[in-house]
Steps between C-alpha positions, in 0.01 A plus 500: 500500500869466425571488125815485293581611147702267274709568189224386269271784617274266700359625833484212747325508839702281738377542857157594625444626854140521624320532835246223463287656774395774250527295182132424439368837614726704274583256216873553571630243252295658211622840603861376496452357151348829374775711660763270345345543160491877539863511613612281210320735255657802661848341458425415136474125528283322245502156673450385864565142610265447795586140574302180532236542768171694543403485132140605585608833659755568230238448222291764674773764445545396133784241527522232235540163666737263314451137603821313595564132564785345701617143542701381798716194518573353844691198626245424773139533399364453858524873588317593181222248567465629855467860376238391243307321776504813717389716210204281424399451863 
């Protein structure tokens, strides 16, 4: 797990490297989250910004999920409709 520290004292994980061959057997992602939390505490950080995905796993280690909403404006709606079709298929 590569993390960076910003000037507002927020610890931010940026890149995760996992060997997916062992991921299920050893719960690697959950271990990475736990180790990140311990490292942030050791460094004196009070806040960690984990990002947008894997809310279920992050809630298991005590993260508070903050719902976000995003709107996108495009000139050509065809690509968006094709993505929606693939998502629902």
